[in-house]
C-alpha positions in Angstrom: -152.5 -70.2 74.5 -152.8 -66.4 74.1 -153.7 -64.1 77.0 -157.2 -63.5 75.2 -157.9 -67.2 75.1 -157.0 -67.7 78.8 -159.4 -64.8 79.8 -162.2 -66.4 77.8 -161.5 -69.8 79.4 -161.5 -68.2 82.9 -164.8 -66.5 82.2 -166.4 -69.7 81.0 -165.3 -71.4 84.3 -166.7 -68.6 86.4 -169.9 -69.0 84.6 -170.1 -72.6 85.6 -169.6 -71.9 89.4 -172.8 -72.4 91.5 -172.9 -69.1 93.3 -176.0 -70.0 95.3 -173.9 -72.8 96.9 -171.0 -70.5 97.5 -173.2 -67.9 99.1 -174.8 -70.6 101.3 -171.5 -71.9 102.5 -170.3 -68.4 103.2 -173.5 -67.6 105.2 -173.1 -70.9 107.2 -169.5 -70.1 108.0 -170.7 -66.5 109.2 -173.4 -68.1 111.5 -170.9 -70.6 113.0 -168.4 -67.8 113.6 -171.0 -65.7 115.3 -172.1 -68.7 117.7 -168.4 -69.2 118.5 -168.0 -65.5 119.3 -171.2 -65.4 121.3 -170.2 -68.6 123.3 -166.8 -67.0 124.0 -168.3 -63.9 125.3 -170.9 -65.8 127.4 -168.1 -67.9 128.9 -166.3 -64.7 129.8 -169.5 -63.4 131.5 -170.2 -66.5 133.4 -166.7 -66.6 134.8 -166.6 -62.9 135.7 -166.8 -62.7 139.4 -167.5 -59.0 139.3 -170.4 -59.3 136.8 -172.1 -62.4 138.5 -170.7 -62.6 142.0 -171.7 -65.0 144.8 -173.5 -62.6 147.1 -174.4 -64.9 150.0 -173.9 -68.4 151.5 -176.9 -69.6 153.5 -175.9 -72.3 156.0 -178.5 -74.6 157.5 -178.1 -77.2 160.2 -177.4 -77.3 163.9 -173.9 -76.2 164.8 -172.1 -76.2 168.2 -168.5 -76.3 167.3 -168.2 -74.8 163.8 -168.3 -70.9 163.8 -169.3 -68.6 161.0 -165.7 -67.5 160.9 -164.5 -71.1 160.3 -166.8 -71.3 157.3 -165.7 -68.0 156.0 -162.1 -68.9 156.1 -162.7 -72.2 154.4 -164.5 -70.6 151.6 -162.5 -67.4 151.1 -160.8 -68.5 147.9 -163.8 -70.2 146.4 -166.0 -67.0 147.0 -163.9 -65.1 144.5 -165.3 -67.1 141.7 -168.4 -66.2 139.7 -171.9 -67.7 140.7 -171.7 -70.2 137.7 -167.9 -71.0 137.8 -168.0 -71.9 141.5 -167.6 -75.7 141.9 -170.1 -76.9 144.4 -168.1 -80.1 144.8 -165.1 -78.0 145.9 -167.2 -76.0 148.3 -168.6 -79.2 149.7 -165.0 -80.6 150.1 -163.7 -77.4 151.8 -166.4 -77.4 154.4 -166.1 -81.2 155.0 -162.4 -80.7 155.7 -163.3 -78.5 158.8 -162.5 -80.7 161.8 -166.0 -80.7 163.3 -168.0 -81.1 160.1 -169.4 -84.5 159.3 -171.3 -84.1 156.1 -172.2 -81.1 153.7 -174.5 -80.8 150.8 -174.3 -77.7 148.5 -176.6 -76.3 145.8 -176.9 -73.1 143.8 -179.9 -70.9 144.5 -180.5 -68.3 141.6 -179.6 -65.5 141.2 -176.4 -65.2 143.4 -176.7 -67.5 146.6 -175.3 -71.0 147.5 -177.4 -73.0 149.9 -175.4 -75.2 152.3 -176.8 -77.9 154.7 -174.1 -78.8 157.2 -174.1 -81.7 159.7 -171.7 -81.6 162.4 -169.9 -84.6 164.1 -171.7 -85.8 167.2 -168.8 -86.9 169.6 -169.9 -89.7 172.0 -166.4 -90.6 173.3 -162.7 -89.8 173.5 -160.6 -92.2 171.4 -157.1 -93.1 172.0 -156.5 -89.9 174.1 -156.3 -87.3 171.2 -159.2 -88.4 168.9 -163.0 -88.8 169.0 -165.6 -91.3 168.1 -168.8 -90.1 166.6 -172.2 -91.8 167.1 -171.5 -94.1 164.2 -168.3 -95.4 165.8 -166.2 -93.6 163.3 -162.9 -92.0 164.4 -162.3 -88.3 163.7 -159.7 -85.7 164.8 -160.8 -82.3 166.1 -159.6 -79.9 168.8 -161.2 -80.2 172.2 -164.2 -78.1 173.0 -165.7 -77.1 176.4 -168.4 -79.4 177.7 -166.9 -82.7 176.4 -164.6 -83.5 179.3 -167.1 -86.0 180.8 -167.4 -88.2 177.8 -166.1 -91.8 178.3 -162.6 -92.6 177.3 -162.2 -95.5 174.9 -159.1 -96.9 173.3 -158.1 -99.7 171.1 -156.6 -100.7 167.7 -157.1 -98.0 165.1 -159.9 -99.9 163.1 -161.8 -101.1 166.1 -163.6 -98.0 167.2 -167.1 -99.2 166.2 -166.5 -102.5 168.1 -165.3 -100.7 171.3 -168.1 -98.3 171.2 -170.7 -101.1 170.9 -169.0 -103.0 173.7 -169.1 -99.9 175.9 -172.8 -99.3 175.4 -173.5 -102.9 176.4 -171.4 -102.9 179.5 -172.4 -99.3 180.6 -176.1 -100.3 180.4 -175.5 -103.4 182.7 -173.4 -101.4 185.1 -175.8 -98.4 185.3 -178.8 -100.5 186.3 -176.6 -101.7 189.1 -175.6 -98.2 190.2 -172.0 -98.2 188.6 -170.7 -95.9 186.0 -168.3 -97.1 183.2 -165.7 -94.3 182.7 -163.0 -96.1 180.5 -163.0 -99.1 178.3 -159.9 -100.3 176.3 -159.2 -103.1 173.9 -155.6 -104.1 174.1 -153.4 -105.0 171.1 -153.9 -108.7 172.1 -157.7 -108.0 172.1 -158.3 -108.2 175.8 -160.8 -105.9 177.6 -160.1 -103.6 180.5 -162.7 -101.4 182.1 -162.4 -98.5 184.7 -165.4 -97.6 186.7 -166.4 -94.1 188.0 -165.2 -95.0 191.4 -161.7 -95.9 190.0 -161.9 -99.8 190.2 -160.1 -101.5 187.3 -161.8 -104.6 185.9 -159.7 -107.0 183.8 -162.1 -108.8 181.6 -160.0 -110.8 179.2 -160.9 -111.7 175.6 -164.2 -113.5 176.1 -167.5 -113.4 178.1 -167.1 -109.8 179.1 -170.8 -109.4 180.1 -170.9 -112.5 182.3 -167.7 -111.5 183.9 -169.0 -108.0 184.7 -172.1 -109.6 186.1 -169.8 -111.7 188.3 -168.1 -108.6 189.7 -171.6 -106.9 190.3 -172.7 -110.1 192.3 -169.6 -110.2 194.5 -169.1 -106.4 195.0 -171.3 -106.3 198.2 -169.0 -108.8 199.8 -165.9 -106.7 198.8 -167.4 -103.7 200.5 -167.4 -105.5 203.8 -163.7 -105.6 203.8 -161.7 -103.0 205.6 -159.6 -102.3 202.5 -160.6 -100.5 199.3 -160.7 -102.3 196.0 -158.2 -101.2 193.4 -158.4 -103.9 190.7 -160.5 -107.0 190.1 -159.1 -109.6 187.7 -162.1 -111.5 186.2 -160.2 -113.6 183.7 -161.1 -116.8 185.4 -163.8 -119.3 184.6 -165.5 -119.1 188.0 -163.5 -116.9 190.4 -161.7 -113.6 190.6 -158.7 -112.0 192.1 -158.8 -108.7 193.9 -156.1 -106.1 194.2 -156.4 -103.9 197.1 -155.4 -100.2 197.5 -152.4 -99.5 199.5 -153.1 -97.8 202.7 -152.0 -94.2 202.7 -149.3 -93.5 205.2 -150.0 -90.7 207.7 -147.8 -87.6 207.1 -145.7 -86.5 210.1 
């Protein structure tokens, strides 16, 4: 085939091409490319902390133990992100990791604010010396704060916090109406109860019938007061009776 014949064949093939279809495809590709470019630029803008910074965090909820500085330190890295790229779940988790925080909810508030509702732990008792029980009987760890020294001291196996708190409320109500105060309550590893009253008397209650055994102590206590010695411990782990341990008399110093 000569060069002239090839040129004529190529010209004939070009004449058969649907130029409208080709131009349409080219236009579609151009539109798609422009959307991709626009999306890329928008993504850069939304993640630009300087262009769209988080200008404020509004905290609502009563706080006694969590300071503004605690919150500021917890969020210092997350606040470096833009308003749209900040992960509200991470903000929530960072605040809930603070020791005295119980629950947090976070939402965005256009154009540049995060709104936070913070609920603190409500401590109702010391737990196992170095932890706390909240009002739901849940154990949490937090540093000591002023004003909590007089909370009752409860102890027991790790997963029995709610049970011990319930028992404390029941016994404390019974004792208070009879002019006693329950200061400590413990559940031993063998699941036996032991109580310490505000006047220092220790009550060994055993595993069962703790309410009736405390009532037995209340009934007999007036007779114990008639003795010349002070009561140190009362063992109520008997079906009908009790055993009393007396305080040793203090020796006079010479």
